[in-house]
Every structure is written in structure tokens, then in C-alpha cells.
C-alpha positions in Angstrom: -26.5 -2.8 11.1 -22.7 -2.6 11.4 -21.4 -0.9 14.6 -17.8 0.0 15.4 -16.7 1.4 18.7 -13.3 2.9 19.1 -11.6 2.6 22.5 -9.2 5.3 23.7 -5.5 4.1 24.0 -6.3 0.9 22.1 -5.2 0.1 18.6 -8.3 -2.1 18.0 -11.9 -1.4 17.8 -15.0 -3.4 18.8 -16.9 -4.3 15.6 -20.2 -6.2 15.4 -23.6 -6.4 13.8 -26.7 -5.4 15.6 -30.4 -5.9 14.9 -31.3 -2.5 16.4 -32.0 0.5 14.2 -29.7 3.5 13.8 -32.0 5.6 15.9 -32.0 3.1 18.8 -28.2 2.8 18.7 -27.8 6.6 18.7 -30.1 6.9 21.7 -28.1 4.3 23.6 -24.8 6.1 22.8 -26.2 9.5 23.9 -27.6 8.0 27.1 -24.3 6.3 27.8 -22.5 9.6 27.9 -24.6 10.6 31.0 -24.9 7.1 32.5 -21.2 6.3 32.5 -21.2 3.2 30.4 -22.5 1.9 27.1 -24.4 -1.4 27.1 -25.4 -2.7 23.6 -26.3 -6.1 22.3 -25.2 -7.7 19.0 -27.3 -9.7 16.6 -26.2 -13.0 18.2 -27.3 -12.0 21.7 -23.8 -11.0 23.1 -23.7 -7.9 25.3 -20.9 -5.3 25.1 -20.4 -2.9 28.0 -17.9 -0.1 27.6 -17.2 2.7 30.0 -18.2 5.9 28.3 -15.0 7.7 29.4 -13.1 5.2 27.2 -15.2 5.6 24.1 -13.2 7.4 21.3 -16.0 7.1 18.7 -19.0 5.1 17.6 -19.6 4.5 13.9 -23.1 3.4 13.0 -23.1 1.7 9.6 -25.8 1.2 7.0 -28.9 -0.9 7.5 -28.8 -2.4 4.1 -28.1 -6.1 3.7 -24.7 -7.2 2.3 -24.6 -8.9 -1.1 -23.7 -12.6 -1.1 -21.7 -14.2 -3.9 -19.4 -12.9 -6.6 -19.8 -9.5 -8.3 -19.0 -9.6 -12.0 
């Protein structure tokens, strides 16, 4: 699943793949709004921690696998 997190006052976003489902990611984001920070792991085992006050948006992508190779 592709996840993108926009950070306030930053021209770049955090973008990574996660092995969690869309529902799990959404629950983490909603809990982060109350907890003060978002902690989420990517598919490689890295952990991202973002203060919830600095989150501009969270985009949760599709769970479908990407195609590999050339498309004719």
C-alpha cells in the first residue's frame, strides 16, 4: 500500500510502501490526531514518527500490486 504524508511548511512529502491495510493506516492516523504524533512502519521495517500538529494530509493509496515490465 502506498502512503504519502504531507508536512506543513515543507515542500516535500514522506512517501513509502506499507504492509498494513488501508483500515489499519486510517485507524493509526485518526488515533494520532488525539495522541499528538503519528508512528507508522513501512514495508522494510523503518518507523516514521511525525508530530500530528505538522501533518497537512495523509494519502492512502491502493492495495493492488504494481505491474512489472513494459506495457505494450
